[in-house]
C-alpha positions in Angstrom: 0.0 0.0 0.0 1.4 3.4 -0.9 2.3 5.5 2.2 0.2 8.4 1.0 -2.9 6.2 0.7 -2.2 4.8 4.2 -1.9 8.3 5.6 -5.0 9.5 3.9 -7.1 6.5 4.9 -6.0 6.1 8.6 -5.0 9.6 9.6 -6.5 12.4 7.5 -10.0 10.9 7.2 -10.1 9.4 10.8 -10.2 10.7 14.3 -6.8 9.7 15.8 -7.3 11.2 19.2 -7.3 9.1 22.4 -9.7 9.5 25.2 -8.0 9.8 28.6 -8.2 6.4 30.2 -9.9 4.8 27.2 -8.8 2.3 24.5 -5.2 2.9 23.4 -4.4 5.5 26.0 -0.8 4.8 27.2 -0.5 7.9 29.2 2.3 9.2 27.0 2.0 12.2 24.6 2.3 11.5 20.9 5.5 12.6 19.3 5.1 13.5 15.6 8.8 13.0 14.8 8.7 9.4 16.3 5.6 8.7 14.1 7.6 9.8 11.1 10.4 7.6 12.1 8.0 4.6 12.4 6.7 5.2 8.9 10.3 5.5 7.6 11.2 2.2 9.3 8.3 0.5 7.5 9.6 1.7 4.1 13.2 0.5 4.9 13.5 -2.8 3.1 17.1 -3.4 4.2 16.2 -3.5 8.0 16.6 -6.7 9.9 14.1 -7.8 11.1 11.8 -5.9 8.8 9.2 -3.5 10.4 5.6 -3.7 9.5 2.3 -2.2 10.6 0.0 -4.5 12.5 -3.7 -3.9 13.2 -4.5 -4.8 16.8 -8.3 -4.2 16.4 -9.5 -7.2 14.5 -13.1 -6.0 14.6 -12.4 -2.6 13.0 -9.7 -2.9 10.4 -9.8 0.8 9.6 -9.4 1.9 13.3 -6.3 4.2 13.3 -5.9 3.8 17.1 -5.4 0.0 16.7 -2.3 0.3 14.4 0.9 -1.0 16.0 4.5 -1.3 14.9 5.6 -5.0 14.6 8.6 -7.1 13.6 8.1 -9.6 10.9 10.1 -12.7 12.1 9.1 -16.3 12.7 6.1 -14.8 14.4 4.4 -11.4 14.0 4.8 -9.6 17.3 4.3 -5.9 18.3 7.4 -3.9 18.9 8.1 -3.3 22.6 11.0 -1.5 24.3 14.0 -3.8 24.3 16.6 -4.1 27.1 19.5 -1.7 26.5 22.6 -3.5 27.8 25.1 -1.1 29.4 28.0 -3.5 29.7 28.9 -7.2 30.0 31.3 -8.2 32.8 33.1 -11.6 33.0 35.6 -13.5 35.1 38.5 -15.5 33.8 37.4 -15.1 30.2 39.7 -14.6 27.2 38.6 -12.0 24.7 39.6 -11.7 21.1 41.3 -8.3 20.6 39.2 -5.6 19.0 39.6 -5.0 15.3 41.9 -2.2 14.1 39.0 -0.2 12.4 37.2 -0.1 15.7 40.3 1.3 17.4 40.2 4.0 14.8 36.5 4.6 15.7 37.5 5.1 19.4 40.1 7.6 18.2 37.4 9.4 16.3 35.3 9.4 19.4 38.2 11.1 21.3 39.4 13.6 18.8 36.6 13.7 16.1 38.9 12.7 13.2 38.1 9.2 12.0 34.7 7.5 11.2 33.6 4.0 10.0 30.4 2.2 9.3 28.4 0.7 12.2 28.4 -3.1 12.3 25.0 -4.9 12.5 25.1 -5.5 16.3 27.2 -2.4 17.1 30.8 -2.1 17.9 32.7 -4.4 20.3 35.2 -7.2 20.4 34.3 -10.3 18.4 33.7 -12.3 21.6 31.1 -9.9 23.0 29.5 -9.5 19.6 29.1 -13.3 19.4 27.4 -13.3 22.8 24.9 -10.7 21.8 24.3 -12.3 18.4 23.3 -15.5 20.2 21.2 -13.5 22.7 19.3 -11.8 19.8 18.5 -15.2 18.3 17.6 -16.8 21.6 15.2 -14.0 22.6 13.7 -13.5 19.2 10.3 -14.5 20.5 10.1 -11.5 22.8 12.5 -9.1 21.1 14.1 -8.2 24.5 17.6 -7.9 22.9 18.1 -6.2 19.6 21.6 -4.8 19.7 24.9 -4.9 21.5 26.0 -3.3 24.7 26.1 0.5 25.2 29.7 0.3 26.4 30.7 -0.3 22.7 28.6 2.6 21.3 31.5 4.7 20.0 29.5 6.6 17.4 26.7 8.2 19.4 27.2 7.4 23.2 24.0 8.2 25.0 23.6 9.7 28.5 23.5 7.4 31.4 20.2 6.4 33.0 19.3 6.9 36.6 18.3 3.3 37.2 20.0 0.1 36.1 19.0 -3.6 36.1 22.0 -5.7 37.2 21.9 -9.4 36.4 24.4 -11.6 38.3 24.2 -15.2 39.4 25.8 -14.3 42.7 22.6 -12.6 43.9 20.9 -16.0 44.2 23.4 -17.0 46.9 22.5 -14.1 49.2 19.1 -14.5 51.0 18.6 -10.8 51.1 17.9 -10.7 47.4 15.0 -13.2 47.5 17.1 -15.7 45.4 16.6 -13.8 42.2 19.6 -13.2 39.9 18.9 -9.5 39.3 18.6 -6.2 41.2 17.8 -2.6 40.4 20.4 0.0 41.4 21.1 3.7 40.9 24.3 5.0 39.3 26.2 5.0 42.6 25.1 1.5 43.3 26.2 0.4 39.9 29.7 1.9 40.4 30.0 0.2 43.8 28.8 -3.1 42.4 31.3 -3.0 39.5 34.1 -2.0 41.7 33.4 -4.9 44.0 33.3 -7.3 41.0 36.7 -6.0 39.8 38.1 -6.9 43.2 36.9 -10.4 42.6 38.7 -10.7 39.2 35.9 -9.6 36.9 36.6 -7.5 33.8 34.1 -5.0 32.4 34.4 -2.9 29.2 33.9 0.8 29.8 32.9 3.4 27.2 35.6 6.1 26.9 32.8 8.7 27.1 31.9 7.5 30.6 35.6 7.5 31.6 36.2 11.0 30.5 32.9 12.8 31.0 31.0 11.1 33.9 31.9 11.2 37.6 33.2 8.0 39.2 34.1 6.1 36.0 37.7 7.2 35.8 38.4 5.6 39.2 36.8 2.4 37.9 38.9 2.6 34.7 42.2 3.0 36.6 41.2 0.0 38.8 40.7 -2.1 35.7 43.9 -1.3 33.9 46.0 -1.6 37.1 44.5 -4.9 38.2 46.8 -7.7 39.1 44.5 -10.3 37.7 45.9 -11.8 34.5 42.5 -12.3 32.9 41.4 -8.7 33.7 44.6 -7.3 32.2 44.2 -9.4 29.0 40.6 -8.3 28.6 41.6 -4.7 29.0 44.3 -5.2 26.4 41.7 -6.6 24.0 39.4 -3.6 24.4 42.2 -0.9 24.6 45.3 -2.4 23.0 48.6 -1.0 24.4 49.9 -0.4 20.9 46.9 1.8 19.9 47.9 4.8 22.1 44.3 5.1 23.3 45.3 4.8 27.0 47.8 7.6 26.6 45.1 9.7 24.9 42.7 9.0 27.7 45.4 10.1 30.3 46.0 13.3 28.4 42.3 14.3 28.2 41.8 13.4 31.8 44.7 15.6 32.8 43.2 18.5 30.9 39.6 17.9 32.2 39.9 16.1 35.5 36.3 16.9 36.5 34.9 15.4 33.4 32.0 17.2 31.6 31.0 20.2 33.6 28.6 22.7 32.0 29.7 26.3 32.2 26.7 27.9 33.9 28.0 31.4 33.3 28.2 31.0 29.5 24.6 29.7 29.1 21.8 32.2 29.0 19.1 31.0 31.5 21.4 28.3 32.9 22.2 24.8 31.7 19.5 22.5 30.4 19.6 18.8 31.0 18.2 17.2 27.9 18.2 13.5 26.8 19.8 13.0 23.3 18.3 10.3 21.2 20.4 9.2 18.2 17.4 8.4 16.0 15.8 11.7 16.7 19.1 13.5 16.2 19.6 11.9 12.7 15.9 12.6 12.0 16.3 16.3 12.8 19.6 16.4 10.9 17.9 14.9 7.8 15.0 17.4 8.1 17.6 20.2 8.4 19.3 19.0 5.2 16.0 18.8 3.3 15.1 22.3 4.5 18.5 23.6 3.3 18.1 22.0 -0.1 14.7 23.5 -0.4 16.0 26.9 0.5 18.8 26.6 -2.1 16.3 25.7 -4.7 14.0 28.6 -3.8 17.0 31.0 -3.9 17.9 29.6 -7.4 14.3 30.1 -8.5 14.3 33.6 -7.1 17.5 34.5 -9.0 16.1 33.0 -12.2 12.9 35.0 -11.8 14.9 38.1 -11.1 17.0 37.6 -14.3 13.9 36.8 -16.3 12.1 39.9 -15.0 15.2 41.9 -15.7 15.3 40.7 -19.2 11.6 41.4 -19.7 12.0 44.9 -18.2 15.0 45.5 -20.4 13.0 44.5 -23.5 10.1 46.7 -22.4 12.5 49.6 -21.9 14.1 49.1 -25.3 10.6 49.2 -26.8 9.9 52.5 -25.1 13.2 53.9 -26.2 12.6 52.8 -29.8 9.1 54.2 -29.7 10.4 57.5 -28.5 13.1 57.6 -31.1 10.6 56.7 -33.7 8.3 59.4 -32.5 11.1 61.9 -32.6 12.0 60.9 -36.1 8.3 61.2 -37.1 8.1 64.7 -35.5 11.3 65.8 -37.2 10.0 64.5 -40.5 6.7 66.3 -39.9 8.5 69.5 -39.1 10.6 69.2 -42.2 7.6 68.7 -44.4 5.8 71.6 -42.8 8.8 73.8 -43.2 9.1 72.9 -46.8 5.4 73.6 -47.4 5.8 76.9 -45.6 8.7 77.9 -47.7 6.8 76.9 -50.9 3.8 78.9 -49.8 6.0 82.0 -49.2 7.6 81.5 -52.6 4.2 81.4 -54.3 3.0 84.5 -52.6 6.1 86.4 -53.7 5.7 85.2 -57.3 2.1 86.4 -57.4 3.1 89.7 -56.0 5.6 90.3 -58.6 
């Protein structure tokens, strides 16, 4: 179905409003830009898994409030928020070193020079990527995992959340956690948990953005790279190879900015604004900006062409007026000459008769 026909049928000619507390009311305000992104995802044939539109209301097929985004896999299931993995820690595990092109991407992240394409499951060492690829396949029925860990997001690192879900088998051994292998913690609790795990020989990959910009992560980073555990040192060497110069670069930047990212309140009119940055919305706004700039350039070109055309037309009209004036002048001059000649002839005839 053409997108314009779908839009006309379900949106333009229908009431898409939700009654508070009624059918389809999720309590969240509609975001037009996210709706545009959903339509764009449906038309993207290269996406894996492909996105489709699914009608939840089987009794009213043309009900616009029953339309849901879904993934077309082994089964058709509505799209729900997946679990964004922050990092994956391990103990006594051997990691394959990261590829050279991803080292370059980390360098770009630090000094904004290099850039490469994003792999299917995000950046990361081959071992971790293999774990997430298996997790995506194993959890395909629910769609809980769709991509790799945020610690390897070197292209558009997002801001840290305020609450984290920590999954660890050790929780089951402590009766205070009700024998469940997971626990919700805040940022301080997460840092304390990771620090304690490093003391036990665990290795956790850290995003350079956290290390340089966010409070508390630099101490965790130093604890990792100075660990006496052989497996931890080998894992760190796989994520930040000693030959790459990334550790030296991190040290230099930390010396220049020991407090991390601190907004300058005095340079911002009205004070600093804490705003969540979404990579999809950022790319969407960037594309809209580019389209707007292209439209402005075309309008400027059309305006210049119209100005030139109007100038040529005005010039032609002016030439016609000038030519008409010149013609009129020539006509008047000719008329004056004829009248003068006639006058002279009349005077000559009068003189002849007088004689």
